[in-house]
Backbone as ProteinMPNN parsed JSONL, in Angstrom:
{"seq_chain_A": "MNIVKVKESFMEEYKKHTNNDQLLESEVGRPCVLIMKLKYKGAEHKFIVPLRSNVASGTPKNQFFSLPPTSKTRPGNHHGVSYVKIFPITDEYIDKFLIAPGTHIDMIKKIIDKNEKTIIKACQDYLNDYESGKRSPLTPDIDSILTWL", "coords_chain_A": {"N_chain_A": [[-9.597, -0.179, 9.141], [-6.849, 2.193, 8.784], [-5.517, 5.149, 7.901], [-2.323, 5.781, 7.801], [1.164, 6.734, 7.836], [4.791, 5.788, 6.421], [7.796, 5.416, 8.426], [10.601, 7.02, 8.067], [12.717, 5.624, 9.123], [12.111, 2.714, 8.658], [12.598, 3.034, 5.486], [15.413, 3.364, 5.48], [16.356, 0.985, 6.659], [15.15, -0.593, 4.633], [16.581, -0.161, 2.41], [19.124, -1.068, 3.038], [18.902, -3.891, 3.125], [17.847, -4.861, 0.715], [17.74, -4.748, -2.949], [15.669, -4.246, -4.504], [14.043, -1.89, -6.124], [11.355, -0.776, -5.529], [10.202, 0.561, -3.422], [10.0, 3.647, -3.075], [11.895, 6.854, -2.04], [9.765, 8.625, -1.721], [7.876, 7.052, -0.593], [8.066, 7.57, 2.18], [5.904, 9.523, 4.326], [3.736, 9.546, 2.708], [0.182, 9.027, 2.496], [-0.654, 6.063, 3.343], [-2.658, 3.066, 3.381], [-3.207, 0.916, 6.161], [-3.353, -2.567, 7.022], [-4.82, -4.472, 8.713], [-3.183, -8.109, 9.611], [-3.252, -9.925, 7.186], [-2.856, -12.982, 5.389], [0.265, -14.514, 4.519], [2.494, -16.801, 3.259], [1.137, -18.836, 5.327], [1.208, -17.474, 7.58], [0.363, -14.583, 9.807], [0.488, -11.385, 8.678], [1.02, -7.952, 9.55], [0.262, -5.802, 7.081], [0.818, -2.905, 4.66], [-0.589, -0.456, 2.271], [0.107, 1.647, -0.269], [-1.47, 4.614, -1.135], [-1.894, 6.015, -4.249], [-1.236, 8.386, -6.291], [-1.295, 8.593, -9.193], [-1.836, 6.062, -10.931], [-1.172, 4.249, -13.41], [-3.175, 4.134, -16.828], [-3.691, 2.011, -18.089], [-3.739, 0.036, -16.154], [-4.549, -3.116, -14.885], [-7.83, -3.66, -13.239], [-7.774, -5.086, -11.202], [-5.51, -4.71, -9.579], [-5.739, -2.436, -8.244], [-7.619, -0.409, -6.114], [-9.826, 2.189, -7.239], [-10.086, 5.458, -6.412], [-11.573, 8.776, -6.052], [-9.804, 11.203, -8.172], [-6.771, 13.144, -7.423], [-5.603, 16.23, -6.801], [-3.027, 15.853, -8.161], [-3.148, 13.66, -9.729], [-2.645, 12.856, -12.951], [-4.207, 13.602, -16.243], [-6.082, 10.822, -17.532], [-4.863, 9.162, -15.902], [-5.387, 7.411, -12.739], [-6.295, 7.664, -9.178], [-5.704, 5.622, -6.402], [-5.814, 2.962, -4.201], [-3.245, 0.735, -4.471], [-2.705, -1.968, -4.872], [-0.45, -3.663, -5.877], [1.806, -2.512, -4.655], [1.998, -3.49, -1.967], [3.252, -4.188, 1.14], [4.828, -5.695, 3.945], [4.778, -4.527, 7.217], [5.864, -3.556, 10.747], [4.547, -2.21, 13.652], [6.636, -0.57, 14.979], [7.58, 0.937, 12.338], [5.502, 2.6, 11.839], [3.721, 5.825, 11.571], [1.439, 8.056, 12.828], [-1.215, 9.628, 10.756], [-2.686, 12.525, 10.178], [-5.884, 13.583, 9.721], [-7.936, 16.071, 8.68], [-10.902, 16.922, 9.258], [-13.03, 17.276, 6.613], [-11.692, 17.494, 4.663], [-9.999, 16.505, 1.376], [-8.514, 14.067, 2.168], [-9.761, 13.391, 4.137], [-12.294, 12.784, 3.119], [-11.564, 10.625, 1.343], [-10.523, 8.656, 3.102], [-13.266, 7.942, 4.073], [-14.5, 6.52, 1.928], [-12.7, 4.413, 1.597], [-13.316, 3.175, 4.044], [-15.863, 2.692, 3.827], [-15.701, 0.523, 1.893], [-13.766, -1.271, 3.026], [-14.188, -4.256, 3.28], [-14.23, -5.242, 0.667], [-11.422, -4.05, -0.372], [-9.644, -5.153, 1.735], [-10.084, -8.126, 0.853], [-9.25, -7.93, -1.843], [-6.575, -7.567, -1.466], [-5.689, -9.685, -0.028], [-6.274, -11.565, -2.087], [-4.189, -10.72, -3.959], [-1.961, -10.916, -2.494], [-1.915, -13.685, -2.113], [-1.711, -14.594, -4.819], [0.802, -13.374, -5.258], [2.517, -15.26, -3.407], [2.146, -17.512, -4.914], [3.623, -17.261, -6.978], [2.567, -15.63, -9.172], [3.428, -12.625, -9.782], [3.908, -9.186, -9.781], [6.318, -7.013, -11.23], [6.504, -4.748, -9.788], [6.058, -5.111, -7.389], [7.271, -4.447, -3.992], [9.881, -6.447, -2.565], [8.478, -8.934, -0.722], [9.146, -11.004, 0.336], [11.97, -10.625, 1.494], [11.658, -8.196, 2.866], [10.332, -9.339, 4.943], [12.262, -11.153, 6.177], [13.875, -9.106, 7.534], [12.27, -7.815, 9.439]], "CA_chain_A": [[-8.581, 0.177, 8.822], [-6.467, 3.299, 9.189], [-4.493, 5.818, 7.095], [-0.873, 6.004, 8.122], [2.711, 6.886, 6.968], [5.877, 5.083, 6.942], [8.794, 6.416, 9.129], [11.921, 7.163, 7.288], [13.63, 4.41, 9.529], [11.536, 1.838, 7.48], [13.442, 3.061, 4.13], [16.643, 3.27, 5.764], [16.239, -0.467, 6.629], [14.567, -1.534, 3.343], [18.152, 0.269, 1.332], [20.146, -1.939, 3.832], [18.768, -5.269, 3.141], [17.146, -5.125, -0.65], [18.129, -4.353, -4.129], [14.657, -3.849, -4.977], [13.946, -0.19, -5.894], [9.713, -0.708, -5.645], [9.665, 1.62, -2.657], [11.003, 5.065, -3.429], [11.727, 7.684, -1.016], [8.186, 9.329, -1.92], [6.764, 6.895, 0.349], [8.044, 8.366, 3.409], [5.1, 10.599, 4.564], [2.917, 9.205, 1.747], [-0.575, 8.336, 3.269], [-1.123, 4.688, 3.088], [-3.88, 2.18, 4.091], [-2.36, -0.158, 7.025], [-4.599, -3.334, 6.735], [-4.47, -5.643, 9.867], [-3.453, -9.228, 9.683], [-3.254, -10.617, 6.081], [-2.198, -14.405, 5.529], [1.208, -14.83, 3.538], [3.075, -18.412, 3.655], [0.863, -19.727, 6.168], [1.416, -16.601, 8.873], [-0.429, -13.393, 9.766], [1.637, -10.344, 9.15], [0.605, -6.712, 9.139], [0.573, -5.177, 5.728], [0.73, -1.31, 4.351], [-0.346, -0.418, 1.17], [0.224, 3.192, -0.079], [-2.22, 5.553, -2.194], [-1.014, 6.492, -5.38], [-2.135, 9.739, -7.402], [-0.987, 8.286, -10.691], [-1.768, 4.677, -11.175], [-1.645, 4.295, -15.278], [-4.627, 4.156, -17.156], [-3.748, 0.487, -18.722], [-3.403, -0.986, -15.108], [-5.591, -4.004, -14.451], [-8.275, -3.161, -12.376], [-7.732, -6.193, -10.007], [-4.304, -4.377, -9.241], [-5.775, -1.104, -7.499], [-8.847, 0.238, -5.966], [-9.961, 3.485, -7.662], [-10.57, 6.6, -5.788], [-11.502, 10.176, -6.664], [-8.613, 11.866, -8.431], [-6.337, 14.346, -6.425], [-4.952, 17.5, -7.732], [-1.853, 15.245, -8.556], [-3.516, 12.889, -10.685], [-2.67, 13.358, -14.186], [-5.056, 13.08, -17.029], [-6.028, 9.43, -18.048], [-4.404, 8.156, -15.052], [-6.021, 6.952, -11.617], [-5.905, 7.653, -8.005], [-6.293, 4.561, -5.82], [-5.057, 1.904, -3.418], [-2.263, 0.115, -5.293], [-2.429, -3.457, -4.238], [1.141, -4.2, -5.97], [2.805, -2.035, -3.945], [1.846, -3.845, -0.764], [4.363, -4.759, 1.757], [4.642, -5.999, 5.231], [5.346, -3.471, 7.967], [5.433, -3.579, 12.294], [4.05, -0.881, 14.543], [7.731, 0.575, 14.923], [8.153, 1.782, 11.181], [4.336, 3.423, 11.375], [3.251, 6.965, 11.807], [-0.131, 8.316, 12.543], [-1.26, 10.625, 9.539], [-3.746, 13.37, 10.754], [-6.795, 13.86, 8.974], [-8.608, 17.184, 9.138], [-12.44, 16.999, 8.803], [-13.762, 18.104, 5.49], [-10.393, 17.623, 3.284], [-10.078, 15.546, 0.37], [-8.219, 12.759, 2.599], [-11.233, 12.661, 4.938], [-13.458, 11.999, 1.97], [-11.007, 9.243, 0.852], [-10.773, 7.59, 4.296], [-14.514, 7.678, 4.298], [-14.624, 5.737, 0.808], [-11.873, 3.38, 2.084], [-13.931, 2.51, 5.227], [-17.137, 1.891, 3.421], [-15.115, -0.364, 0.856], [-12.871, -2.061, 3.493], [-13.977, -5.583, 2.878], [-13.53, -5.447, -0.987], [-10.153, -3.885, -0.33], [-9.021, -6.516, 1.952], [-10.138, -9.139, -0.148], [-8.522, -7.921, -2.778], [-5.395, -7.474, -1.19], [-5.351, -10.995, 0.38], [-6.291, -12.391, -3.208], [-2.926, -10.548, -4.346], [-0.991, -11.946, -1.71], [-2.286, -15.409, -2.328], [-1.162, -14.852, -6.293], [2.138, -13.27, -5.071], [2.946, -16.413, -3.074], [2.14, -18.412, -5.885], [4.314, -16.523, -8.333], [2.135, -14.527, -9.815], [4.023, -11.337, -9.16], [4.22, -8.101, -10.34], [7.629, -6.565, -10.887], [6.518, -3.523, -9.229], [5.845, -5.285, -6.206], [8.052, -4.486, -3.443], [10.13, -7.508, -2.239], [7.759, -8.993, 0.558], [10.176, -11.973, 1.265], [13.019, -9.798, 1.821], [11.243, -7.525, 4.098], [10.133, -10.422, 6.228], [13.447, -11.482, 6.947], [14.592, -8.3, 8.532], [11.006, -7.143, 10.183]], "C_chain_A": [[-8.025, 1.768, 8.944], [-5.586, 3.748, 8.156], [-3.216, 6.143, 8.086], [0.159, 6.711, 7.296], [3.792, 5.807, 7.425], [7.039, 5.95, 7.247], [9.818, 6.144, 8.08], [12.819, 6.094, 7.726], [13.311, 3.329, 8.739], [12.681, 1.935, 6.214], [14.584, 2.937, 4.57], [17.076, 1.879, 5.938], [16.046, -1.318, 5.216], [15.866, -1.462, 2.634], [18.915, -0.734, 1.941], [20.031, -3.447, 3.456], [17.986, -5.484, 1.596], [17.807, -4.282, -1.664], [16.779, -3.606, -5.091], [14.036, -2.564, -4.707], [12.219, 0.02, -6.064], [9.277, 0.291, -4.87], [10.615, 2.628, -2.696], [10.999, 5.939, -2.089], [10.442, 8.394, -0.829], [7.326, 8.579, -0.841], [6.898, 7.309, 1.544], [6.804, 9.653, 3.281], [3.703, 10.235, 3.583], [1.706, 8.778, 2.66], [-0.901, 7.12, 2.507], [-2.134, 3.976, 4.092], [-3.037, 0.884, 4.916], [-3.725, -1.296, 6.983], [-3.994, -4.326, 7.686], [-4.176, -6.922, 9.287], [-3.744, -9.997, 8.027], [-2.314, -12.047, 6.075], [-1.116, -14.244, 4.105], [2.372, -15.95, 4.083], [2.613, -18.645, 4.75], [0.775, -18.829, 7.649], [0.59, -15.273, 8.637], [0.382, -12.377, 9.585], [0.719, -8.84, 9.138], [0.935, -5.961, 7.737], [0.23, -3.548, 5.583], [0.599, -1.391, 2.96], [-0.802, 1.1, 0.618], [-0.848, 3.434, -1.201], [-1.313, 6.311, -3.05], [-1.734, 7.281, -6.121], [-2.178, 9.303, -8.896], [-0.671, 6.772, -11.269], [-2.113, 4.805, -12.722], [-2.591, 3.809, -15.581], [-4.617, 2.712, -17.607], [-3.635, -0.486, -17.55], [-4.772, -1.816, -14.943], [-6.598, -3.586, -13.107], [-8.237, -3.96, -11.117], [-6.249, -5.517, -9.276], [-4.543, -3.181, -8.274], [-7.472, -1.035, -7.417], [-9.268, 1.801, -6.384], [-10.621, 4.375, -6.709], [-10.516, 8.12, -6.453], [-10.179, 10.691, -7.063], [-8.201, 12.866, -7.409], [-5.737, 15.166, -7.282], [-3.513, 16.846, -8.377], [-1.983, 14.513, -9.821], [-3.649, 13.597, -11.967], [-3.511, 12.887, -15.149], [-5.073, 11.754, -17.507], [-5.489, 8.724, -17.147], [-5.413, 7.969, -13.893], [-5.611, 7.167, -10.305], [-6.492, 6.526, -7.284], [-5.417, 3.849, -4.821], [-4.306, 0.711, -4.245], [-1.935, -1.022, -4.47], [-1.109, -3.735, -4.783], [2.05, -3.698, -5.605], [2.521, -2.373, -2.451], [2.936, -4.552, -0.046], [4.153, -4.753, 2.96], [5.26, -5.11, 5.984], [5.171, -3.885, 9.616], [5.28, -2.28, 12.779], [5.439, -0.225, 14.59], [8.168, 1.382, 13.831], [6.494, 2.574, 11.039], [4.045, 4.574, 12.227], [2.09, 7.196, 11.856], [-0.086, 9.538, 11.231], [-2.694, 11.303, 9.846], [-4.417, 13.81, 9.604], [-7.278, 14.662, 9.434], [-9.972, 16.998, 8.677], [-12.398, 18.033, 7.69], [-12.753, 18.067, 4.502], [-10.677, 16.317, 2.329], [-9.637, 14.081, 1.135], [-9.225, 12.198, 3.434], [-12.229, 12.076, 4.197], [-12.765, 10.66, 1.635], [-11.183, 8.17, 1.845], [-12.177, 7.215, 4.388], [-14.991, 6.659, 3.156], [-14.041, 4.766, 1.012], [-12.737, 2.674, 3.21], [-15.385, 1.476, 4.787], [-16.915, 0.464, 2.488], [-14.331, -1.343, 1.734], [-12.903, -3.368, 3.183], [-13.494, -5.926, 1.547], [-11.941, -5.299, -1.105], [-9.084, -4.867, 0.398], [-9.043, -7.668, 1.401], [-9.332, -8.933, -1.297], [-7.049, -7.965, -2.613], [-5.025, -8.843, -0.721], [-5.237, -11.921, -0.964], [-4.642, -12.043, -4.275], [-1.823, -10.907, -4.05], [-0.879, -13.31, -2.261], [-1.473, -15.557, -3.927], [0.393, -14.394, -6.087], [2.876, -14.538, -4.919], [3.024, -17.449, -3.718], [3.053, -18.343, -7.079], [4.068, -15.89, -9.418], [2.356, -13.165, -9.308], [4.194, -10.26, -10.383], [5.606, -7.668, -10.221], [7.628, -5.246, -10.375], [6.101, -3.622, -7.967], [6.993, -4.992, -5.642], [8.531, -6.18, -3.201], [9.633, -8.192, -0.894], [8.889, -10.019, 1.076], [11.521, -11.396, 1.905], [12.448, -9.04, 3.065], [10.565, -8.5, 5.392], [11.29, -10.912, 6.779], [14.145, -10.722, 7.681], [13.299, -7.677, 9.691], [11.343, -7.859, 11.461]], "O_chain_A": [[-8.895, 2.593, 9.223], [-4.918, 2.931, 7.522], [-3.374, 6.797, 9.117], [-0.07, 7.192, 6.187], [3.747, 5.133, 8.454], [7.324, 6.962, 6.607], [9.821, 5.15, 7.354], [13.629, 5.616, 6.932], [14.231, 2.898, 8.044], [13.505, 1.041, 6.018], [15.124, 2.082, 3.868], [18.13, 1.538, 5.401], [16.61, -2.348, 4.849], [16.353, -2.516, 2.225], [19.494, -1.411, 1.092], [21.032, -4.163, 3.492], [17.485, -6.606, 1.51], [18.375, -3.235, -1.351], [16.842, -2.775, -5.998], [13.618, -2.134, -3.632], [11.834, 0.981, -6.73], [8.29, 0.957, -5.182], [11.808, 2.519, -2.413], [10.186, 5.73, -1.188], [10.12, 8.728, 0.312], [6.366, 9.093, -0.267], [5.848, 7.482, 2.162], [6.777, 10.507, 2.394], [2.643, 10.779, 3.893], [2.051, 8.146, 3.659], [-1.314, 7.085, 1.348], [-2.34, 4.259, 5.272], [-2.359, 0.046, 4.32], [-4.894, -0.916, 6.923], [-2.915, -4.894, 7.519], [-4.883, -7.118, 8.298], [-4.738, -10.722, 8.008], [-1.241, -12.141, 6.671], [-1.496, -13.953, 2.971], [2.974, -15.871, 5.154], [3.506, -18.755, 5.59], [0.36, -19.353, 8.683], [0.205, -14.917, 7.523], [1.239, -12.345, 10.468], [-0.377, -8.887, 8.579], [2.094, -5.598, 7.54], [-0.567, -3.014, 6.355], [1.338, -2.125, 2.304], [-1.843, 1.648, 0.98], [-1.078, 2.586, -2.064], [-0.332, 6.996, -2.76], [-2.812, 6.926, -6.596], [-3.06, 9.68, -9.668], [0.342, 6.384, -11.85], [-3.121, 5.352, -13.168], [-3.112, 2.994, -14.82], [-5.706, 2.155, -17.47], [-3.46, -1.683, -17.779], [-5.879, -1.282, -14.882], [-6.077, -3.225, -12.051], [-8.655, -3.487, -10.061], [-5.993, -6.067, -8.205], [-3.626, -2.891, -7.506], [-8.312, -1.411, -8.235], [-8.87, 2.637, -5.573], [-11.697, 4.033, -6.218], [-9.624, 8.534, -7.193], [-9.328, 10.603, -6.177], [-9.006, 13.391, -6.64], [-5.382, 14.834, -8.413], [-2.948, 17.581, -9.186], [-1.22, 14.622, -10.781], [-4.386, 14.554, -12.204], [-3.706, 11.674, -15.075], [-3.991, 11.397, -17.974], [-5.507, 7.514, -17.374], [-6.491, 8.491, -14.173], [-4.434, 6.858, -10.123], [-7.7, 6.337, -7.43], [-4.259, 4.242, -4.684], [-4.993, -0.241, -4.615], [-1.091, -1.055, -3.575], [-0.42, -4.188, -3.869], [3.171, -4.077, -5.948], [2.824, -1.488, -1.652], [3.517, -5.479, -0.609], [3.343, -3.925, 3.375], [6.364, -4.756, 5.571], [4.213, -4.638, 9.795], [5.884, -1.322, 12.298], [5.378, 0.919, 14.139], [8.928, 2.334, 14.006], [6.344, 3.176, 9.976], [4.082, 4.459, 13.452], [1.398, 6.647, 10.998], [0.915, 10.165, 10.884], [-3.729, 10.644, 9.754], [-3.846, 14.314, 8.637], [-7.379, 14.569, 10.658], [-10.075, 16.916, 7.453], [-11.952, 19.18, 7.713], [-12.983, 18.646, 3.441], [-11.426, 15.37, 2.569], [-10.24, 13.051, 0.834], [-9.553, 11.016, 3.531], [-12.9, 11.093, 4.512], [-13.437, 9.629, 1.666], [-11.761, 7.099, 1.66], [-12.366, 6.075, 4.813], [-15.927, 5.929, 3.481], [-14.699, 3.79, 0.652], [-12.765, 1.445, 3.148], [-15.796, 0.357, 5.096], [-17.739, -0.446, 2.393], [-14.172, -2.422, 1.164], [-11.846, -3.872, 2.804], [-12.574, -6.706, 1.302], [-11.237, -6.104, -1.716], [-8.028, -5.275, -0.086], [-8.006, -8.331, 1.417], [-8.696, -9.902, -1.711], [-6.33, -8.362, -3.53], [-3.897, -9.19, -1.071], [-4.399, -12.818, -1.062], [-4.124, -12.839, -5.059], [-0.87, -11.184, -4.779], [0.107, -13.863, -2.75], [-0.734, -16.513, -4.162], [1.237, -15.02, -6.728], [3.636, -14.994, -5.773], [3.781, -18.359, -3.379], [3.183, -19.2, -7.954], [4.812, -15.594, -10.352], [1.588, -12.62, -8.516], [4.512, -10.464, -11.555], [6.164, -7.908, -9.151], [8.652, -4.571, -10.472], [5.779, -2.628, -7.317], [7.975, -5.122, -6.374], [7.775, -7.087, -3.547], [10.369, -8.031, 0.08], [9.461, -9.826, 2.149], [11.975, -11.936, 2.914], [12.83, -9.336, 4.198], [10.426, -8.184, 6.574], [11.278, -11.103, 7.995], [14.977, -11.193, 8.456], [13.642, -7.114, 10.73], [10.642, -7.7, 12.461]]}, "name": "protein", "num_of_chains": 1, "seq": "MNIVKVKESFMEEYKKHTNNDQLLESEVGRPCVLIMKLKYKGAEHKFIVPLRSNVASGTPKNQFFSLPPTSKTRPGNHHGVSYVKIFPITDEYIDKFLIAPGTHIDMIKKIIDKNEKTIIKACQDYLNDYESGKRSPLTPDIDSILTWL"}
């Protein structure tokens, strides 16, 4: 898995094609986890999952993978890989995210790499639930995005 960021052009297309407001402007430049080839509706797609600094304290554990807090994480909240914010993407909308050795994001990347199988399984489980109708209202409209990708 890689840490990447979403290009502004993705957000522009997203706004043109959906009224779903679950991807906010702050997604541009936000470090995200790129997960290759998850299955959704019988086909493999590339998916991206944002890292979120303030996952609410009452969020069920199956909706995020907890990471050490950042300086932006409010007391009582969690920092983590937020499965409910997963969305499909293609290479044309992905930018590299530079990680300097010894930084907080470098430490986060090492934790993510160490837990890659757990994160991929949880994301696939979440997509399976989403496909079967068990959806969080906080999830971007995956079907809508796939129609214009």
